[in-house]
N, C-alpha and C positions, 0 to 999 in steps of 0.2 A: 458207199463202193460199187466200180462194178467192173468187171476184168471181161476186156475187147479182143475175140481169139480173133486170128490172121494165118496167113498161109503160116509153114512150117519150112524152113530149109533146111536141105539136107545131115547139115550139123546138128550134132543134138544140144551145142548151146543156142541159146536165142539172144536177139535183142530185144529187149526190153524196154519201153516208153513210160515212164510213171510221172504224172502229173494231177498234183494235190489240188486242192482250194486256199486260198491265200491267208491262211487260218494254221497257227504254232500247231494247234489240236490236229489238226488234219496232216501239216507237213513233216513233225517228228515221226508220226509214228509210219507214214510212208518211205520217210527215208530208212527208215530204220529195215522195212520190210525191202528196199532199194539194196541196200548192203546183205541182205539176207541172200539175197537172188546173183549177186556179185561173187560174195564166197561161193557159190554154187559153179562159177565158172563163165555165168552169164551175161554179157556186155549190158547194163543200162544207163541209159541215160532219164537225168532227173530233171524235170522241167518246172522254175520255177521264174520268182519273177530277182532281176538284179540285189536290189536288198536284202531281201529274203534268201536268197544262194548267199550271200557273205554273211548273213546272220547263221547259217549253218554251219561254218569251219570248215578247214579243207577236209577232204578226201583221205581216209583212211591210208596211211602208203601202200599197205599190202593190197586195196582195192583199186588203185589209181591206174591200173590199167585196165580194168573192169567196168568203174562207176564216173560217170562224169555227171554235171550238173551244168545242165545250159539257163542263162537267163536270159529271157525274154522282155524286152522294156516295155513299161504298161502304159498303154496311153492317156492324154490329160484329157479329162473328164471336170465340166466347169462344179464347182463346189467338193471339189475332191482335193483335199489337203496336201500341199507337194510334198513330194516324200512317200506319201502316203501307199505301202503296197499290203499291207495284212490287216486283219481285221484287228491288231492289235496297236495301226495306228490311227481308228476313226473312232468316235462313236458308236455307238449304235444307231441311232439315225441316220446316218452316214453308211452302212453298210451295203445300200444297195448302189449308192453311187461307187463302191469299190466292186461291187460285181458290174456295174453300168465298166468297168473300164477294162473287166477281166473279161468280159465279151468281145470286147475288142482286141486279144487275142488271136482270133479264127486265120487272120493270114500268118502272121506271124508262127504257129502251131503249124500250120499247114506245108512250113517250109520244111520242121524238124520232121514229120510225117512224112516229108517224102523223100527228105534223102539227108540223112543223121549224120553229114562229113565230120570228119574227127579223128581226134585218137593220135596214141603214136604209132610207127608202123606197124608194133606186132597187134595191135588192136583197131587199125582202121577199117578193115576187112567190114572189121563185125558192127561198128559204129554205122558205116555208111550204107548198109543195105537199109531197105523198108526193115521197121518195126514188125515183128514175130504177133507180141502182144502189145496192147495200151491197156496200162490199169490208169483209170483216171476217178474222181470225183463226182460229190454228186451234181456240180454246177454245170458241166462241160455240155449242155444239150446241142453246141454246134460240131461236136467233135463227129456224129457220124457222118455227116455230108463231106468232111475232106478223108477220113476212113476210106469212103466209097470212091472217091475221088482217085485216089494213088490206088484203087484196085485192093484193100486190107480184108477184107469179110467175104472167104468162100463159104461160107453160112447165109448169105444173104436173102436165100428163099425161104428160110425157116420160118419158125413162128416170128412174127414182129418184122421179118427181112434185119432184126440186127441180133448176131448172137455176142447175147451177152449172159456173165455171170455171175452171180449177185454172191460177192466173198464176206460180205456183212462187216464186221468191224475190226480192227486190230488190236489183239492184246500182244503184252510185251510179254519177250518170250525170258527164260529161266533165265540170259544173261545179264538181263536188265537190275535183277535183282540184286547183280554184285559189283551194278559199275561204281568204281571207284577215281573217274577220268576226275572229281572233285575233290575228291576224297581229304584235302586240306583243309577247304571251307568248312566240313561240314564234322572237321573230326569229335569237339567239343560237346555237339548235338548227340553226335552218336555213341560217346562215351556215357551222356548223360541218359540217354535212353539203355544203355546197356545192366544202367545200376538200377532201373524202377523193374517193379514187380509183374510179374505175366500179369497180360489183361490188366492194366491197369490207368494208362493213359489213350487220349484223346489226342489224335493227329489232328490239326486245322490248318486246311489251306484251300486258300478259294481261285484257283488259278488264274494263269499269266493273261488273262483279257475281260474279266470280268467286272465291269464299271464301279468298284471300291471306291469310296469316297475316304477322306478322313475321317467323318463321324461316323460311319459305318465301321472303321479299326477302330475307334473310342469304345465305342457301343459294346463292342465285339469282347472289346479286351475287359470293359467292366463286366459284363457278363461271365469268362471264363474265371475272374475274379472272383466274383461271386459265388462260382459254380463249386470251388473249394477241390477240383479235379484236377488230376496232372493233366500235364498238356504240353505239345510241342507243336510251336505257330509257325508254320513257313509264311511269311511275312511278305505280301511285297506292296512297297511302297505307293502309296495313292498321290495323286497330282495335289500338290496344296496342304499348307495343314500341316500341323504339330501331329504326329505320329501315332505315339501313345499319351495315355494318360497321366501327367506327372507322378513320378516316384511306383507308376505298374508294377516294372522287375524288379524291386526292391522286397516291394510288398508279395509278390508270386514265386520270390528264390527259392529254388530247394525242388518247387514242384511242378513251374513252369518255364520252359525255355523257349525264348522267340528267334527266330533263324530271320535275319534278313536276306543271307544270300543263297547262295544255290541248295537246293535240295533234292538228294536222288528220292523222290517218291514212292515207286515200287519196291526201293532196300526199306522203310521206313514203314509202310504199310504189311510189308514180312514180318517185322520183327515181332517178335514174342511179345512184349512190351506193349504193343499198340491193343485198346480195345473198341476201337471205336472212330470214324473218319466225320468229323463235321468239314461240308464241302460243298461247294456251288454247285453240285448236280450238271457238271459238264459229262459227255460221254466217256470220256477216258479215263477219269478219275473214277463214274460208278463203274464201270467194268475191271477198272483192274483193283479196287476195294470189293466191290459187292460178290463179283463173280471170278474174280480170282482167289481173294483171300478170305472171303466169306465174313466179313467185318460188318456192322450196324452202321447206318449213316444218317447225319446230322444233317437234314441237306436243305440247304440255303439260296435256292436260286434267285437270280438277278434278273436274266435276258434272254432273247432267244424261245431253244429250245430246250432251255433247264426245267423252266415248269412244267411241261410236257414229262420230260424224264423223270423228277420226283414222282409225277400223280404214278407214274409207269410203275417205279418202285413199290410204291404201296401200292397198288393192285397186284403186281404179282409178290407181292408177300403175306396177302390180305391181311395189311395192316389197316384197325378200324378206322382211323381218320388221319387227312394229311394238313397238319398244323400250320399255317401260315405265319410266317414271323417277318416282322415290321423292326429292322434296327434301328430307326430313325427316333423311335418313340420314345 
């Protein structure tokens, strides 16, 4: 992620445009950042595509005057499935087509950068003026000419002629630990977790977009059963096939819980009963568990940069070796 500075207005409150890559591991933390900026009084225009914007849900009522979501229609690209607007909608081999479609947002985004008209009467002036900051992701190589065209960089003559502030990865705040928006759907599992001894439970979650198959799920279930360990498994339903081996939940009853609904991951990782995290090695999960709570990780990478992240964690912690696991064996 990089923050691109532009001319500041006389007002102490800014207009910030936030534009993440089309993946939920990017969209969600960028949205949280947008909410925090809006709570500080700044006008925030959050840019995504229509379907992704709809998935985010409604803007909190107390922020509706300062945070708005703008959906830019994704151009059609041959080979990209109809309605595909995020990495969760396509298999790994078609992500390149999603990036090609994303590059087609140049012209629509230029309109947002040039004049962000909209908002209610109280905030129209803030939203209609040019952005003071553009907070962008890794895939926006075409954004610089747009900013230059609209005279958004007073520091263009500095190094690289582009004022960029690398801000790093976004960690969840303390309030995320106490997030209980979906408390009812997770109450039974959290009660079970409360009853477990300190440092005794393995939390298992493979992210929202890792291409987990039904065979992967069954093999992982058998491994958890054979381990004899206590576990809480946030299970995302794979495409097709039976979900779990016959009788699995009955055989692990009392020491294992499978939660197929929403799981407040940060809250789980912060729980005293959790001792380790079996993860797909995505950046968000890695940062939340290792760097925020210091939990050991059992890393099971699937695609993209997950293998590199796993090896980086191994190197950082001077672990003697990295074992590659094949769940299909």
